N, C-alpha and C positions, 0 to 999 in steps of 0.2 A: 699403021704403026700401033703398037700395043698400048702405048701411054700417051697417045696424041691428046693434047689439050690439058694434060695434068701437070701439076707442080709438085716437086719432090724435094725434101730436105734429107740429107744424108750426113750423119755425124761420123767422124773418123773417116771422111771421104778423101783424105789427101794421099793415101797409099793403100796398098794391100787390097783386100776385098772391097773396101769402100770406094776406092778409086775406080775399080773395075765396074762396080755397080753404077757409079755416076756416069761413066762413059756409055755403058749399056743403056741406062735410062734415057740419056740424051739421044742416042741413036734411035730409040724407039719413040721419040717425039716429046719427051718430058722436058720441062724447064727445071733445072737442077740448082739447088743451093748446097754448097759443100761447107760443112762446119768442122773445124779442126784447129789444133794448136800449131800444126806444122804449116806455117803460112807460105813458105816458098814452094813446098810441094803441092799445097792446095791450090795456089794460084796457077801453078803449071797445069794441073788437071783441068781447071776451069778454062785456061787459055787453049788447051788442046781441044776441048769440047767446042769452043768457039771457032777454032780453025777448021773443025770438021763440019761446021754448019749448024751446030746446036747452040743452045743458050744456057749459060751457067755463071754463077757468081761464087766467090769464096768469101766466107765470113769466119773471123777468128772466134773460136768457141772453146771454153773450158767447160766440159759437160757437168762438172761438179758445182757450177755456179748457176743458181736460178735466174739471177739478173741477166747473165750472158745468154742463157737460153731464151728468155723473153725478148731480148734485143735481137737475137739472131732470127727468131721466128717472125718478129715484126718487120725486120729488114727484108726477109724473103717475101712477105705479103706486100710490102711497099713496092718491091721491084716487079713481082710477077702477078700480083692481084689476088692470090688465094694460096691455100695449101691443101693438097689432096693426099700426100703420101709422106710419112715419116719413117726413115730407116734408122733405128738406134743401133749403129754399127760400132761406135767407138768402144774400145775395151783394152785392158791390159792383162798380162798373165802373172805367173809367179810359181816358184818351186820351193816348197818347204814342207816339213811335217807340222803337225799341230804344235808340238813342243818347241819347234824352232821358229814358229811364227810370232813376231812381236805384235803388240797392239797397233803400232803404227803401220806395219805391213798389212794387217787385216783391214784397217780403216781405209787405207789408200785404194786397195783393190775393190772393196765394197763401195766406196764413194764413186769411183769411175764406172764400174760395171753394173751396179744395181741402182744406186742413187741417180746416176746420170740418165739411165733409162726412165726412171720415174719422173725426173725433172723435164726431160724432153717430151714425154707423153703429156704431162700436165700443161706444158706451154702450147703444145700443138692442138689439143682437143678443142679449145674455143674456136680456132680458125677452121678446123675441119667441120665443126658444127655450122659455122657460117657458110661453108662451101657445100653443105648438104650431105656430108658424109666423108669418109676417108679410109685409108688403110695404114695402120701402124704395124711395122715389121721390126721385131726385136731379135737381134742376133745373140743367141745364147751359145750353146756348145753341146756336143755329145756328153760332156762332163756336167751338164745341167740335168742329165738323165741317169747317169751311172757314176759311181766313184772309181778312182784309180789311185795307185800307190805313189806315183811320181809327179803329181801336180799338187799345188798348194791347197789347203782347206779353204782359204778365202776365195780362190778362183772358182772352185767347184761350188761353194756356197753361193757366190754371187750369180753364177749362171743358173743355178736352181731357182734363185729368187727371181731372175728374169722370166723364167718359165711361168711361175705362178702369178707374177705381176701381169704378164700378158693375158692370162685367163681372167684375172679380175677386171682388166680393162675391157676385154671382149664382152663380159657379162654386163658390165655397168653401162656400156655405150652402144650395144647392139641395136637398141630401139631407135637410135639416132643415125643409123647407117654407118657407124664408125666401126670398122673391123680391126682386130688385133690378132696377130699370129706370131709365133716364135720359130726361128730357124736354128737348127742344131748341127753346125758343121763339125766334122771330125778334123784331124790334122790337115791343114791347108798350107800350101807354099806361100807364105807371107813373111814379112819382117818379124812377126811374133814367134814364128817357129824356126827362124834362121839358126839360132844357137843350137837348138836340139838337132837339127838336120846336119849340122857341122860336127857333132859329137858322134863318133861311130857307134858307141854302145847305146846311147839314147836313141839314135836313129834306127838301129837294129831292133830295139825293143818296141818302138812305136810302130814300125812296119809289121812286126810280128802280130800286132793287135788289130791290123786292118785286113780283113779277108780279101779285099780287092788288091792288096799288095802294093799300094802306092799312096803317096800324099795326094789330096785333092788339089785342083787348081782353083784360083779365085773365081774363074768363070763357072765352075761347077756349082758354086754357091750362088753366084749372081743370077744365073738363070732361074733358080728357085725363088730368089727375092723378087725378080721381075714378075714371075707368075703371081706372087702374092700381092704385088703392087697393082697389077692389072685387074680389069673387070672379069677376067677369066676365072678368078678365084672368089667371085662375089658371094658364094654360099659357104665360104670358109671363114670361121672366126673362132678364136680360142684353141686353135690347132697347133700341132708341132710338126714342122717339116724337117725331117732328119736327113742330112746329106753327109754321111760319115764313112762311106766305103764299107759298110757292114759292121762297124765297131760294136754297136749296141745290139746286133742280132745274135751275138754269141752268148 
């Protein structure tokens, strides 16, 4: 098993890519803590993992709260004894132009998508240090690499911030055996993209920008995250893993 003996924390693990990552990690031998505001869905994922023979717990987590991050990481270590892997997966989207974006809209997305990653990383580093190293995996986006006309400025800015925060983390903690890499998915079949997929015009436009001609599946991303969580990627830090169907190749 690729994650045998490791302990992972996944934010936003109650649905979408995070839930697939949680199930995949557990199947590969990891003990998994799922942090999310969606308690019913999160507990269901944890229960499914248990029924499949794995070990998982659900912890309520608002990623914009430093206190809740500290409590969630402490609860994970209390239950499983250590922390090896952090997947900062939680995120929200948005659609607006710069002129249509209110200060409140900007702050909300930046708080969840950028500040949440910072707070999660900050809370996890001391435990990874105690464990002798670890892997931080930050879910950014292809829109953290390139701009687009029909996604909000705050979403794109937040995902660009995640990319550079990942590199700062990688450089600051490499000597302690703590790695940090970002993942840049393109459009994926998740609840976040549901409204766009249901709108014929938006769906057509999105598909026209993907050379492979389809949305990705959560598993397409989860396999990449699994690689970065495992020792197979032990010589990778500060890197960007792009899983976007060719979007950024154009």
